[in-house]
N, CA, C and O atoms as CSV, one atom per row, in Angstrom:
chain,resi,resn,atom,element,x,y,z
A,1,MET,N,N,24.396,170.331,-30.481
A,1,MET,CA,C,24.900,170.394,-32.101
A,1,MET,C,C,26.097,171.357,-32.002
A,1,MET,O,O,26.065,172.457,-31.451
A,2,LEU,N,N,27.115,170.820,-32.585
A,2,LEU,CA,C,28.577,171.733,-32.552
A,2,LEU,C,C,28.054,172.429,-34.129
A,2,LEU,O,O,27.584,171.843,-35.104
A,3,THR,N,N,28.319,173.764,-33.940
A,3,THR,CA,C,28.467,174.521,-35.259
A,3,THR,C,C,29.509,175.374,-35.501
A,3,THR,O,O,30.219,175.664,-34.538
A,4,THR,N,N,29.783,175.887,-36.684
A,4,THR,CA,C,30.907,176.825,-36.990
A,4,THR,C,C,30.343,178.234,-36.476
A,4,THR,O,O,29.171,178.396,-36.138
A,5,PHE,N,N,31.162,179.064,-36.463
A,5,PHE,CA,C,30.959,180.542,-36.265
A,5,PHE,C,C,30.099,180.997,-37.306
A,5,PHE,O,O,29.146,181.687,-36.945
A,6,GLY,N,N,30.241,180.743,-38.599
A,6,GLY,CA,C,29.500,181.076,-39.706
A,6,GLY,C,C,28.191,180.640,-39.658
A,6,GLY,O,O,27.246,181.377,-39.941
A,7,GLU,N,N,28.066,179.387,-39.287
A,7,GLU,CA,C,26.502,178.891,-38.906
A,7,GLU,C,C,25.836,179.401,-37.882
A,7,GLU,O,O,24.638,179.688,-37.895
A,8,GLU,N,N,26.710,179.548,-36.822
A,8,GLU,CA,C,26.134,180.071,-35.642
A,8,GLU,C,C,25.500,181.646,-35.820
A,8,GLU,O,O,24.507,182.140,-35.287
A,9,ASP,N,N,26.341,182.154,-36.653
A,9,ASP,CA,C,26.057,183.496,-37.059
A,9,ASP,C,C,24.708,183.565,-37.916
A,9,ASP,O,O,23.807,184.342,-37.599
A,10,ALA,N,N,24.627,182.805,-38.898
A,10,ALA,CA,C,23.462,182.718,-39.884
A,10,ALA,C,C,22.095,182.265,-38.952
A,10,ALA,O,O,21.004,182.834,-38.948
A,11,LEU,N,N,22.449,181.225,-38.271
A,11,LEU,CA,C,21.280,180.878,-37.274
A,11,LEU,C,C,20.654,182.104,-36.314
A,11,LEU,O,O,19.453,182.291,-36.119
A,12,GLU,N,N,21.540,182.735,-35.874
A,12,GLU,CA,C,21.142,184.014,-35.010
A,12,GLU,C,C,20.561,184.976,-35.851
A,12,GLU,O,O,19.503,185.505,-35.510
A,13,ASP,N,N,21.162,185.296,-36.996
A,13,ASP,CA,C,20.650,186.278,-37.936
A,13,ASP,C,C,19.179,185.991,-38.307
A,13,ASP,O,O,18.351,186.902,-38.287
A,14,CYS,N,N,18.855,184.734,-38.643
A,14,CYS,CA,C,17.829,184.342,-38.924
A,14,CYS,C,C,16.539,184.407,-37.770
A,14,CYS,O,O,15.352,184.597,-38.035
A,15,ILE,N,N,17.007,184.241,-36.730
A,15,ILE,CA,C,16.200,184.336,-35.404
A,15,ILE,C,C,15.949,185.595,-35.325
A,15,ILE,O,O,14.797,186.011,-35.208
A,16,ALA,N,N,17.157,186.495,-35.387
A,16,ALA,CA,C,16.873,188.032,-35.119
A,16,ALA,C,C,15.665,188.685,-36.178
A,16,ALA,O,O,14.790,189.517,-35.937
A,17,ALA,N,N,15.987,187.971,-37.408
A,17,ALA,CA,C,15.004,188.535,-38.484
A,17,ALA,C,C,13.501,188.297,-38.098
A,17,ALA,O,O,12.603,189.077,-38.416
A,18,LEU,N,N,13.328,187.218,-37.429
A,18,LEU,CA,C,11.665,187.073,-36.936
A,18,LEU,C,C,11.372,188.035,-35.816
A,18,LEU,O,O,10.227,188.406,-35.557
A,19,GLY,N,N,12.490,188.443,-35.131
A,19,GLY,CA,C,12.149,189.372,-34.044
A,19,GLY,C,C,10.892,188.716,-32.946
A,19,GLY,O,O,10.928,187.591,-32.449
A,20,SER,N,N,9.917,189.645,-32.759
A,20,SER,CA,C,9.035,189.310,-31.772
A,20,SER,C,C,7.942,188.642,-32.256
A,20,SER,O,O,6.948,188.419,-31.564
A,21,TRP,N,N,8.087,188.230,-33.661
A,21,TRP,CA,C,6.927,187.394,-34.447
A,21,TRP,C,C,6.880,186.195,-33.791
A,21,TRP,O,O,5.779,185.645,-33.744
A,22,ILE,N,N,8.117,185.490,-33.108
A,22,ILE,CA,C,8.034,184.305,-32.402
A,22,ILE,C,C,8.404,184.514,-30.914
A,22,ILE,O,O,9.028,185.465,-30.445
A,23,SER,N,N,7.950,183.553,-30.330
A,23,SER,CA,C,8.130,183.622,-28.811
A,23,SER,C,C,9.663,182.921,-28.485
A,23,SER,O,O,10.358,182.269,-29.264
A,24,THR,N,N,9.908,183.241,-27.230
A,24,THR,CA,C,11.279,182.691,-26.674
A,24,THR,C,C,11.203,181.192,-26.875
A,24,THR,O,O,12.235,180.673,-27.300
A,25,ARG,N,N,10.269,180.483,-26.669
A,25,ARG,CA,C,10.236,178.919,-26.698
A,25,ARG,C,C,10.452,178.567,-27.836
A,25,ARG,O,O,11.188,177.587,-27.957
A,26,GLU,N,N,9.868,179.261,-29.179
A,26,GLU,CA,C,9.909,179.131,-30.565
A,26,GLU,C,C,11.239,179.274,-30.849
A,26,GLU,O,O,11.869,178.379,-31.412
A,27,GLN,N,N,11.873,180.624,-30.413
A,27,GLN,CA,C,13.435,180.729,-30.738
A,27,GLN,C,C,14.164,179.352,-30.390
A,27,GLN,O,O,14.799,178.655,-31.182
A,28,ASP,N,N,13.940,179.113,-29.046
A,28,ASP,CA,C,14.723,177.785,-28.623
A,28,ASP,C,C,14.592,176.529,-29.554
A,28,ASP,O,O,15.554,175.855,-29.922
A,29,LEU,N,N,13.186,176.280,-29.914
A,29,LEU,CA,C,13.065,175.354,-30.769
A,29,LEU,C,C,13.824,175.207,-32.179
A,29,LEU,O,O,14.322,174.174,-32.624
A,30,LEU,N,N,13.799,176.477,-32.779
A,30,LEU,CA,C,14.452,176.685,-33.911
A,30,LEU,C,C,16.044,176.591,-33.659
A,30,LEU,O,O,16.711,175.935,-34.460
A,31,ARG,N,N,16.566,177.124,-32.747
A,31,ARG,CA,C,17.933,176.863,-32.365
A,31,ARG,C,C,18.149,175.179,-32.370
A,31,ARG,O,O,19.159,174.683,-32.869
A,32,ASP,N,N,17.289,174.525,-31.878
A,32,ASP,CA,C,17.401,173.168,-31.371
A,32,ASP,C,C,17.477,172.282,-32.864
A,32,ASP,O,O,18.108,171.244,-33.061
A,33,ASP,N,N,16.713,172.963,-33.732
A,33,ASP,CA,C,16.503,172.570,-35.162
A,33,ASP,C,C,17.314,173.206,-36.196
A,33,ASP,O,O,16.959,173.315,-37.370
A,34,SER,N,N,18.545,173.668,-35.654
A,34,SER,CA,C,19.355,174.412,-36.713
A,34,SER,C,C,19.851,173.638,-38.029
A,34,SER,O,O,20.208,174.196,-39.066
A,35,LEU,N,N,19.809,172.261,-37.803
A,35,LEU,CA,C,20.013,171.227,-38.854
A,35,LEU,C,C,19.335,171.634,-40.164
A,35,LEU,O,O,19.929,171.701,-41.240
A,36,SER,N,N,18.159,171.875,-39.994
A,36,SER,CA,C,17.120,171.993,-41.215
A,36,SER,C,C,17.446,173.300,-41.831
A,36,SER,O,O,17.255,173.442,-43.039
A,37,LEU,N,N,17.967,174.368,-41.040
A,37,LEU,CA,C,18.116,175.500,-41.492
A,37,LEU,C,C,19.508,175.391,-42.410
A,37,LEU,O,O,19.703,175.992,-43.466
A,38,PHE,N,N,20.315,174.583,-41.823
A,38,PHE,CA,C,21.632,174.501,-42.517
A,38,PHE,C,C,21.361,173.655,-43.782
A,38,PHE,O,O,22.019,173.919,-44.789
A,39,GLN,N,N,20.436,172.648,-43.816
A,39,GLN,CA,C,20.164,172.026,-45.147
A,39,GLN,C,C,19.419,172.887,-46.009
A,39,GLN,O,O,19.388,172.667,-47.220
A,40,LEU,N,N,18.806,173.867,-45.480
A,40,LEU,CA,C,18.167,174.745,-46.770
A,40,LEU,C,C,19.253,175.596,-47.275
A,40,LEU,O,O,19.116,176.065,-48.404
A,41,ILE,N,N,20.436,175.893,-46.523
A,41,ILE,CA,C,21.583,176.556,-47.241
A,41,ILE,C,C,22.328,175.723,-48.112
A,41,ILE,O,O,22.836,176.157,-49.146
A,42,GLU,N,N,22.428,174.379,-47.685
A,42,GLU,CA,C,23.374,173.395,-48.471
A,42,GLU,C,C,22.387,173.031,-49.983
A,42,GLU,O,O,22.849,172.566,-51.025
A,43,GLN,N,N,21.090,173.359,-49.748
A,43,GLN,CA,C,20.337,173.162,-51.078
A,43,GLN,C,C,20.591,174.373,-52.061
A,43,GLN,O,O,20.229,174.308,-53.236
A,44,GLY,N,N,21.158,175.360,-51.593
A,44,GLY,CA,C,21.499,176.474,-52.534
A,44,GLY,C,C,20.795,177.611,-51.985
A,44,GLY,O,O,21.066,178.661,-52.569
A,45,TYR,N,N,19.998,177.706,-51.064
A,45,TYR,CA,C,19.206,178.906,-50.737
A,45,TYR,C,C,20.209,179.802,-50.105
A,45,TYR,O,O,20.984,179.317,-49.280
A,46,GLY,N,N,20.268,181.026,-50.403
A,46,GLY,CA,C,21.074,182.173,-49.799
A,46,GLY,C,C,20.409,182.773,-48.686
A,46,GLY,O,O,19.230,183.127,-48.670
A,47,VAL,N,N,21.416,182.886,-47.553
A,47,VAL,CA,C,20.790,183.424,-46.258
A,47,VAL,C,C,20.260,184.923,-46.454
A,47,VAL,O,O,19.188,185.319,-45.995
A,48,GLU,N,N,21.248,185.786,-47.276
A,48,GLU,CA,C,20.654,187.121,-47.560
A,48,GLU,C,C,19.650,187.138,-48.487
A,48,GLU,O,O,18.589,187.734,-48.304
A,49,ALA,N,N,19.989,186.364,-49.718
A,49,ALA,CA,C,19.251,186.550,-50.857
A,49,ALA,C,C,17.726,185.723,-50.993
A,49,ALA,O,O,16.942,185.939,-51.917
A,50,HIS,N,N,17.537,184.959,-50.132
A,50,HIS,CA,C,16.245,184.123,-50.002
A,50,HIS,C,C,15.772,184.016,-48.553
A,50,HIS,O,O,14.761,184.622,-48.196
A,51,ILE,N,N,16.567,183.168,-47.608
A,51,ILE,CA,C,15.946,183.173,-46.384
A,51,ILE,C,C,15.458,184.320,-45.638
A,51,ILE,O,O,14.291,184.420,-45.259
A,52,LEU,N,N,16.545,185.355,-45.392
A,52,LEU,CA,C,16.496,186.574,-44.597
A,52,LEU,C,C,15.290,187.259,-44.921
A,52,LEU,O,O,14.585,187.729,-44.029
A,53,LEU,N,N,14.947,187.369,-46.342
A,53,LEU,CA,C,13.920,188.069,-47.108
A,53,LEU,C,C,12.782,187.599,-46.676
A,53,LEU,O,O,11.981,188.444,-46.276
A,54,VAL,N,N,12.412,186.285,-46.630
A,54,VAL,CA,C,11.170,185.594,-46.314
A,54,VAL,C,C,11.007,185.682,-44.725
A,54,VAL,O,O,9.871,185.798,-44.263
A,55,LEU,N,N,12.047,185.633,-43.934
A,55,LEU,CA,C,11.890,185.759,-42.545
A,55,LEU,C,C,11.407,186.951,-42.048
A,55,LEU,O,O,10.598,186.948,-41.121
A,56,ARG,N,N,11.915,188.250,-42.693
A,56,ARG,CA,C,11.647,189.572,-42.624
A,56,ARG,C,C,10.070,189.667,-42.916
A,56,ARG,O,O,9.274,190.107,-42.086
A,57,LYS,N,N,9.687,189.172,-44.283
A,57,LYS,CA,C,8.270,189.278,-44.500
A,57,LYS,C,C,7.310,188.687,-43.570
A,57,LYS,O,O,6.269,189.282,-43.292
A,58,LYS,N,N,7.576,187.663,-43.124
A,58,LYS,CA,C,6.881,186.835,-42.287
A,58,LYS,C,C,6.722,187.565,-40.808
A,58,LYS,O,O,5.707,187.473,-40.118
A,59,ALA,N,N,7.958,188.338,-40.435
A,59,ALA,CA,C,7.760,189.020,-39.242
A,59,ALA,C,C,6.964,190.358,-39.354
A,59,ALA,O,O,6.430,190.930,-38.404
A,60,GLU,N,N,6.962,190.729,-40.513
A,60,GLU,CA,C,6.151,192.002,-40.863
A,60,GLU,C,C,4.490,191.573,-40.729
A,60,GLU,O,O,3.645,192.462,-40.621
A,61,THR,N,N,4.226,190.555,-40.741
A,61,THR,CA,C,2.749,190.131,-40.850
A,61,THR,C,C,2.322,190.140,-39.195
A,61,THR,O,O,3.200,189.923,-38.360
A,62,ARG,N,N,1.112,190.367,-38.839
A,62,ARG,CA,C,0.640,190.516,-37.457
A,62,ARG,C,C,0.444,189.224,-36.899
A,62,ARG,O,O,0.853,188.969,-35.766
A,63,ARG,N,N,-0.210,188.300,-37.674
A,63,ARG,CA,C,-0.398,186.863,-37.071
A,63,ARG,C,C,0.361,185.880,-37.862
A,63,ARG,O,O,0.780,186.068,-39.004
A,64,LYS,N,N,0.499,184.817,-37.156
A,64,LYS,CA,C,0.900,183.627,-37.717
A,64,LYS,C,C,0.020,182.384,-37.529
A,64,LYS,O,O,-0.775,182.325,-36.591
A,65,ALA,N,N,0.149,181.481,-38.338
A,65,ALA,CA,C,-0.720,180.360,-38.536
A,65,ALA,C,C,-0.761,179.390,-37.509
A,65,ALA,O,O,-1.799,178.817,-37.178
A,66,ARG,N,N,0.455,179.175,-36.947
A,66,ARG,CA,C,0.706,178.111,-36.047
A,66,ARG,C,C,2.028,178.364,-35.175
A,66,ARG,O,O,2.776,179.315,-35.397
A,67,PHE,N,N,2.261,177.341,-34.076
A,67,PHE,CA,C,3.397,177.471,-33.403
A,67,PHE,C,C,4.614,176.985,-34.287
A,67,PHE,O,O,4.580,175.916,-34.897
A,68,VAL,N,N,5.535,177.722,-34.308
A,68,VAL,CA,C,6.864,177.419,-35.198
A,68,VAL,C,C,7.827,176.445,-34.591
A,68,VAL,O,O,8.526,176.847,-33.661
A,69,ARG,N,N,7.925,175.410,-34.942
A,69,ARG,CA,C,8.767,174.426,-34.240
A,69,ARG,C,C,10.183,174.061,-35.080
A,69,ARG,O,O,11.208,173.674,-34.518
A,70,THR,N,N,10.055,174.243,-36.418
A,70,THR,CA,C,11.077,173.927,-37.170
A,70,THR,C,C,11.286,174.976,-38.508
A,70,THR,O,O,10.397,175.718,-38.925
A,71,TRP,N,N,12.509,174.881,-39.020
A,71,TRP,CA,C,12.695,175.765,-40.067
A,71,TRP,C,C,11.981,175.291,-41.340
A,71,TRP,O,O,11.862,176.026,-42.320
A,72,ASP,N,N,11.527,174.083,-41.292
A,72,ASP,CA,C,10.818,173.630,-42.369
A,72,ASP,C,C,9.436,174.341,-42.596
A,72,ASP,O,O,8.907,174.272,-43.705
A,73,TYR,N,N,8.898,174.958,-41.658
A,73,TYR,CA,C,7.826,175.733,-41.479
A,73,TYR,C,C,7.913,176.902,-42.758
A,73,TYR,O,O,6.903,177.227,-43.381
A,74,PHE,N,N,9.186,177.438,-43.026
A,74,PHE,CA,C,9.347,178.500,-43.852
A,74,PHE,C,C,9.878,177.887,-45.270
A,74,PHE,O,O,10.206,178.652,-46.178
A,75,GLY,N,N,9.945,176.476,-45.414
A,75,GLY,CA,C,10.585,175.986,-46.555
A,75,GLY,C,C,9.833,176.458,-47.938
A,75,GLY,O,O,10.483,176.864,-48.902
A,76,ASP,N,N,8.520,176.373,-47.941
A,76,ASP,CA,C,7.843,176.667,-49.296
A,76,ASP,C,C,8.100,178.096,-49.387
A,76,ASP,O,O,8.429,178.405,-50.532
A,77,ALA,N,N,8.070,178.891,-48.726
A,77,ALA,CA,C,8.172,180.327,-48.953
A,77,ALA,C,C,9.424,180.710,-49.342
A,77,ALA,O,O,9.527,181.733,-50.018
A,78,ILE,N,N,10.518,180.004,-49.008
A,78,ILE,CA,C,11.971,180.146,-49.277
A,78,ILE,C,C,11.944,179.722,-50.654
A,78,ILE,O,O,12.346,180.494,-51.524
A,79,ALA,N,N,11.541,178.655,-50.921
A,79,ALA,CA,C,11.722,178.157,-52.362
A,79,ALA,C,C,11.013,179.204,-53.368
A,79,ALA,O,O,11.609,179.667,-54.341
A,80,GLU,N,N,9.742,179.515,-53.049
A,80,GLU,CA,C,9.076,180.583,-53.748
A,80,GLU,C,C,9.853,181.879,-54.076
A,80,GLU,O,O,9.759,182.409,-55.183
A,81,GLN,N,N,10.669,182.402,-53.022
A,81,GLN,CA,C,11.351,183.403,-53.070
A,81,GLN,C,C,12.583,183.405,-53.952
A,81,GLN,O,O,12.937,184.395,-54.593
A,82,ALA,N,N,13.245,182.193,-53.949
A,82,ALA,CA,C,14.274,181.650,-55.020
A,82,ALA,C,C,13.848,181.697,-56.157
A,82,ALA,O,O,14.421,182.496,-56.898
A,83,ALA,N,N,12.792,180.946,-56.690
A,83,ALA,CA,C,12.164,181.132,-57.672
A,83,ALA,C,C,12.029,182.368,-58.446
A,83,ALA,O,O,12.310,182.581,-59.625
A,84,THR,N,N,11.469,183.257,-57.411
A,84,THR,CA,C,11.188,184.866,-58.146
A,84,THR,C,C,12.539,185.186,-58.099
A,84,THR,O,O,12.890,185.636,-59.190
A,85,VAL,N,N,13.405,185.142,-57.323
A,85,VAL,CA,C,14.770,185.704,-57.598
A,85,VAL,C,C,15.430,185.490,-58.815
A,85,VAL,O,O,15.927,186.348,-59.544
A,86,ASP,N,N,15.385,183.960,-59.017
A,86,ASP,CA,C,15.817,183.356,-60.311
A,86,ASP,C,C,15.070,184.002,-61.734
A,86,ASP,O,O,15.671,184.191,-62.791
A,87,LYS,N,N,13.975,184.218,-61.552
A,87,LYS,CA,C,13.091,184.694,-62.734
A,87,LYS,C,C,13.543,186.100,-62.974
A,87,LYS,O,O,13.636,186.481,-64.141
A,88,GLU,N,N,13.851,186.956,-61.935
A,88,GLU,CA,C,14.216,188.257,-61.929
A,88,GLU,C,C,15.580,188.345,-62.499
A,88,GLU,O,O,15.867,189.224,-63.312
A,89,LEU,N,N,16.387,187.497,-62.111
A,89,LEU,CA,C,17.873,187.520,-62.677
A,89,LEU,C,C,17.722,186.808,-64.168
A,89,LEU,O,O,18.290,187.337,-65.123
A,90,ASP,N,N,17.180,185.965,-64.294
A,90,ASP,CA,C,16.998,185.506,-65.683
A,90,ASP,C,C,16.383,186.738,-66.940
A,90,ASP,O,O,16.721,186.866,-68.116
A,91,LYS,N,N,15.533,187.393,-66.251
A,91,LYS,CA,C,14.838,188.459,-67.002
A,91,LYS,C,C,15.923,189.597,-67.400
A,91,LYS,O,O,16.086,190.092,-68.515
A,92,ALA,N,N,16.663,189.903,-66.130
A,92,ALA,CA,C,17.679,190.987,-66.228
A,92,ALA,C,C,18.865,190.610,-67.292
A,92,ALA,O,O,19.282,191.481,-68.056
A,93,PHE,N,N,19.337,189.416,-67.312
A,93,PHE,CA,C,20.245,188.928,-67.935
A,93,PHE,C,C,20.060,188.838,-69.568
A,93,PHE,O,O,20.931,189.001,-70.422
A,94,ARG,N,N,18.558,188.505,-69.761
A,94,ARG,CA,C,17.949,188.522,-71.110
A,94,ARG,C,C,17.978,190.004,-71.705
A,94,ARG,O,O,18.140,190.233,-72.903
A,95,GLN,N,N,17.797,191.009,-70.697
A,95,GLN,CA,C,17.757,192.224,-71.177
A,95,GLN,C,C,19.077,192.917,-71.499
A,95,GLN,O,O,19.111,194.008,-72.068
A,96,VAL,N,N,20.149,192.253,-71.118
A,96,VAL,CA,C,21.413,192.753,-71.399
A,96,VAL,C,C,21.741,192.764,-72.918
A,96,VAL,O,O,21.754,191.679,-73.500
A,97,PRO,N,N,22.007,193.894,-73.599
A,97,PRO,CA,C,22.279,194.007,-75.073
A,97,PRO,C,C,23.333,193.005,-75.386
A,97,PRO,O,O,24.377,192.817,-74.761
A,98,GLN,N,N,22.845,192.312,-76.586
A,98,GLN,CA,C,23.818,191.353,-77.073
A,98,GLN,C,C,24.576,191.961,-78.090
A,98,GLN,O,O,24.105,192.738,-78.920
A,99,LEU,N,N,25.880,191.566,-78.017
A,99,LEU,CA,C,26.837,192.089,-78.852
A,99,LEU,C,C,26.638,191.965,-80.582
A,99,LEU,O,O,26.767,190.784,-80.903
A,100,LYS,N,N,26.409,192.703,-81.568
A,100,LYS,CA,C,26.269,192.548,-82.954
A,100,LYS,C,C,27.410,192.246,-83.625
A,100,LYS,O,O,28.416,192.842,-83.240
A,101,LEU,N,N,27.528,191.460,-84.551
A,101,LEU,CA,C,28.722,191.158,-85.213
A,101,LEU,C,C,28.821,192.274,-86.234
A,101,LEU,O,O,27.777,192.706,-86.723
A,102,VAL,N,N,29.887,192.728,-86.561
A,102,VAL,CA,C,29.867,193.928,-87.356
A,102,VAL,C,C,31.064,193.334,-88.516
A,102,VAL,O,O,32.161,192.839,-88.254
A,103,ARG,N,N,30.428,193.575,-89.889
A,103,ARG,CA,C,31.331,193.261,-90.824
A,103,ARG,C,C,32.439,194.166,-91.004
A,103,ARG,O,O,32.280,195.379,-91.144
A,104,VAL,N,N,33.845,193.441,-91.002
A,104,VAL,CA,C,34.790,194.418,-91.186
A,104,VAL,C,C,35.249,194.690,-92.665
A,104,VAL,O,O,35.284,193.802,-93.517
A,105,ASP,N,N,35.616,196.063,-92.904
A,105,ASP,CA,C,35.858,196.313,-94.331
A,105,ASP,C,C,37.222,195.550,-94.804
A,105,ASP,O,O,38.264,195.675,-94.160
A,106,PRO,N,N,37.140,194.822,-95.878
A,106,PRO,CA,C,38.337,194.014,-96.442
A,106,PRO,C,C,39.609,194.934,-96.422
A,106,PRO,O,O,40.689,194.465,-96.065
A,107,ASN,N,N,39.485,196.166,-96.782
A,107,ASN,CA,C,40.489,197.131,-97.053
A,107,ASN,C,C,41.255,197.277,-95.734
A,107,ASN,O,O,42.482,197.250,-95.644
A,108,GLU,N,N,40.291,197.453,-94.600
A,108,GLU,CA,C,40.688,197.882,-93.237
A,108,GLU,C,C,41.558,196.492,-92.668
A,108,GLU,O,O,42.559,196.607,-91.960
A,109,ASP,N,N,41.027,195.247,-93.077
A,109,ASP,CA,C,41.793,194.181,-92.688
A,109,ASP,C,C,43.379,194.153,-93.384
A,109,ASP,O,O,44.397,193.756,-92.816
A,110,LYS,N,N,43.295,194.573,-94.469
A,110,LYS,CA,C,44.723,194.576,-95.302
A,110,LYS,C,C,45.436,195.463,-94.698
A,110,LYS,O,O,46.613,195.195,-94.457
A,111,GLU,N,N,44.985,196.489,-94.389
A,111,GLU,CA,C,45.926,197.635,-93.672
A,111,GLU,C,C,46.275,197.221,-92.488
A,111,GLU,O,O,47.449,197.477,-92.220
A,112,ARG,N,N,45.610,196.605,-91.578
A,112,ARG,CA,C,45.867,195.975,-90.227
A,112,ARG,C,C,46.868,194.924,-90.498
A,112,ARG,O,O,47.881,194.960,-89.799
A,113,ALA,N,N,46.772,194.037,-91.348
A,113,ALA,CA,C,47.834,193.077,-91.520
A,113,ALA,C,C,49.099,193.492,-92.018
A,113,ALA,O,O,50.157,192.957,-91.686
A,114,THR,N,N,48.988,194.513,-92.872
A,114,THR,CA,C,50.449,195.480,-93.397
A,114,THR,C,C,51.115,195.788,-92.046
A,114,THR,O,O,52.229,195.396,-91.698
A,115,LEU,N,N,50.189,196.618,-91.275
A,115,LEU,CA,C,50.766,197.409,-90.166
A,115,LEU,C,C,51.503,196.400,-89.195
A,115,LEU,O,O,52.648,196.534,-88.764
A,116,GLU,N,N,50.577,195.306,-88.921
A,116,GLU,CA,C,51.193,194.171,-87.917
A,116,GLU,C,C,52.381,193.666,-88.498
A,116,GLU,O,O,53.309,193.364,-87.748
A,117,GLN,N,N,52.503,193.514,-89.854
A,117,GLN,CA,C,53.689,192.812,-90.436
A,117,GLN,C,C,54.862,193.792,-90.115
A,117,GLN,O,O,55.941,193.396,-89.674
A,118,ILE,N,N,54.561,195.140,-90.378
A,118,ILE,CA,C,55.719,196.048,-90.000
A,118,ILE,C,C,56.154,196.079,-88.695
A,118,ILE,O,O,57.353,196.071,-88.417
A,119,TYR,N,N,55.348,196.110,-87.939
A,119,TYR,CA,C,55.371,196.003,-86.355
A,119,TYR,C,C,56.297,194.972,-86.060
A,119,TYR,O,O,57.365,195.126,-85.468
A,120,ASN,N,N,55.750,193.723,-86.581
A,120,ASN,CA,C,56.615,192.350,-86.148
A,120,ASN,C,C,58.090,192.462,-86.653
A,120,ASN,O,O,59.076,192.106,-86.007
A,121,SER,N,N,58.096,193.045,-87.981
A,121,SER,CA,C,59.523,193.081,-88.536
A,121,SER,C,C,60.414,194.005,-87.909
A,121,SER,O,O,61.620,193.761,-87.880
A,122,LEU,N,N,59.829,195.273,-87.292
A,122,LEU,CA,C,60.643,196.036,-86.610
A,122,LEU,C,C,60.901,195.359,-84.854
A,122,LEU,O,O,61.920,195.571,-84.196
A,123,LYS,N,N,59.985,194.731,-84.492
A,123,LYS,CA,C,60.366,194.026,-83.245
A,123,LYS,C,C,61.391,192.906,-83.385
A,123,LYS,O,O,62.041,192.605,-82.383
A,124,ARG,N,N,61.567,192.359,-84.359
A,124,ARG,CA,C,62.519,191.194,-84.624
A,124,ARG,C,C,63.884,191.887,-84.988
A,124,ARG,O,O,64.932,191.256,-84.844
A,125,THR,N,N,63.882,192.900,-85.357
A,125,THR,CA,C,65.121,193.704,-85.831
A,125,THR,C,C,65.724,194.105,-84.749
A,125,THR,O,O,65.154,194.909,-84.011
A,126,PRO,N,N,67.240,193.523,-84.393
A,126,PRO,CA,C,67.845,194.079,-83.196
A,126,PRO,C,C,68.511,195.302,-83.465
A,126,PRO,O,O,69.056,195.530,-84.545
A,127,PRO,N,N,68.479,196.225,-82.356
A,127,PRO,CA,C,68.654,197.573,-82.411
A,127,PRO,C,C,70.361,197.710,-82.717
A,127,PRO,O,O,71.122,196.921,-82.158
A,128,HIS,N,N,70.763,198.521,-83.426
A,128,HIS,CA,C,72.176,198.909,-83.750
A,128,HIS,C,C,72.455,200.277,-83.048
A,128,HIS,O,O,71.603,201.103,-82.720
A,129,ASN,N,N,73.712,200.355,-82.890
A,129,ASN,CA,C,74.290,201.464,-82.246
A,129,ASN,C,C,74.830,202.765,-83.018
A,129,ASN,O,O,75.418,203.665,-82.420
A,130,GLY,N,N,74.602,202.783,-84.272
A,130,GLY,CA,C,74.999,203.738,-85.018
A,130,GLY,C,C,74.486,203.654,-86.458
A,130,GLY,O,O,73.881,202.629,-86.772
A,131,PRO,N,N,74.668,204.655,-87.401
A,131,PRO,CA,C,74.571,204.666,-88.860
A,131,PRO,C,C,75.195,203.519,-89.395
A,131,PRO,O,O,74.643,203.050,-90.390
A,132,SER,N,N,76.336,202.881,-88.929
A,132,SER,CA,C,77.116,201.958,-89.664
A,132,SER,C,C,76.682,200.455,-88.939
A,132,SER,O,O,76.976,199.335,-89.356
A,133,GLY,N,N,75.991,200.760,-87.880
A,133,GLY,CA,C,75.711,199.265,-87.139
A,133,GLY,C,C,76.632,198.987,-86.215
A,133,GLY,O,O,76.294,198.074,-85.462
A,134,GLY,N,N,77.900,199.559,-85.969
A,134,GLY,CA,C,78.743,199.146,-84.927
A,134,GLY,C,C,78.905,200.185,-83.967
A,134,GLY,O,O,78.471,201.323,-84.147
A,135,SER,N,N,79.574,199.785,-82.865
A,135,SER,CA,C,79.667,200.591,-81.784
A,135,SER,C,C,80.886,201.764,-81.955
A,135,SER,O,O,81.963,201.496,-82.489
A,136,GLU,N,N,80.609,202.856,-81.518
A,136,GLU,CA,C,81.477,204.106,-81.463
A,136,GLU,C,C,82.656,203.792,-80.813
A,136,GLU,O,O,83.519,204.654,-80.649
């Protein structure tokens, strides 16, 4: 299967994240199954934010349940990681202080409007070259 450099890098980063947790034979099987990894990425799972985090966590465990033949083995854990990240982001965004509407003093509004009128009239007045308006 032909892959781009970015895809190849992502694939090798994922295999490296598993380290010695998988055998050389399993590494080869995962390389052969790169399409299912790329499908996970196309579904919106981020390599750094979701996939590598799961793979690193798996690699930290001492034992594994079975022989790993496909990236689908990690699919449920990646989906759970993404859901957790989404919940954390949602919670963080909800904690951002909301802007409060402030009532403007009506007098301040009138002053601002007057100053704006003066500014606009000065802007529109062409400059003159002397007190008489003519050139010297």
